[in-house]
N, C-alpha and C positions, 0 to 999 in steps of 0.2 A: 503494500501500502504508500502510494507517494503523497495520499491528501486527504482531508478528510472534512466532508461536505455531505448536508449543512451542516451547521453549526447554528440552531433556532435559538433567538432571544424569546423570543416568545414561549417556545419551550421551559425556558430555564435554563439554557445551556451556557456555561461560562465560558465564555474561546478562551479565556485568557487564563484561567484553570488549566484547559487542555493544551495551550500554548507552552506552558512553564511546563508541564509535563512532558507531554511528547514533542514538541518545537523543533528540537535538533535532529527528530527524525523523520518526521512528517512536514507537510505544508497544512496549515488551515484556511479554510476560508469561509465565507459569508459573515450572519450575526447584523448584520443588519437590518431590519422590520422590513419585509418584502413591500407592506406599503406606503413606503417612506413615509411614514408618521401622516396617515392620509387625515386621521383627525387632529394632527398639531399643525404650528406653524415651520417654517424652514428654518427659526432657529434651533426648535427642539432637532432637526434633520445636521446641521453644522456642530452639535454636539455631540449627539448620537455617533457621529463620522471622526471626529477629534479624538472621542475615546476611545475610539478603537485603532485607531493610528496610534494612539500615545502607549495604547497597552498594551497591542496587539504585534501591531507590525515592526517594530523595532529588532533588527538582528536578521530581518528576513524571513521568509518563510510565511508571510502570509500574504492572501489576496484578498483585497475588497469587492463585496459583491453585498447583494441583500441574501437574507438564508435561501433562498431558491428560484426565486422572480420576483419582478415587477407585476403586480396587482393593479387590476385595471381602475382602483380608486385612488390611486396613487396621484397624489396634485405634483403638477407639472414644476410648478416654485419648487418644492421639494427636490422633485430630480435633480434639477440644475441648481439647487445648492448641496447636495450632495456631491454632485461630479466636481463643481468649480472649489467646493475644499478640499477635495482629494485631488485634482490637478495643485492647487499653491500647498497644500502640506503632503501629502504624499509622497515626493519623493525622497527615493531612499540618499544617505542616512536619513532617518527619520529624527527629527529633533525639535518634538511638540512640548514644551512646560505646559504653563498656565496659560493657555490661549483662550480669550472669549469670545 
C-alpha cells in the first residue's frame, strides 16, 4: 500500500494521527469536507485548509483533497477559497505558523 484514502473528517478520522503513526511509510490523502462547508462561509474553508496544511503536510507524504469527492452542494466561493489557499500556502517546504 502506498497511500491511504479516504480519511474522512466527517467520520471522525484523525488524519494528523494517521500521518504521525504511518506517515514515514505511506502517503495520506484527504480529510477536507466534501461539501466544502456548504453551510459555512469561505473563512471556514480557509481555516480548515490551513489547519490541514499546517498539521499534516510538513515533511511530505500528504495530498490535499476532499475526503472523496466534491458534492453538488459545495459553494463555488468556498471552492475557490480552498484552491487559492492551497496555491498560496501549499508549497513545500510547508511553513505555516499562525495564519488567520
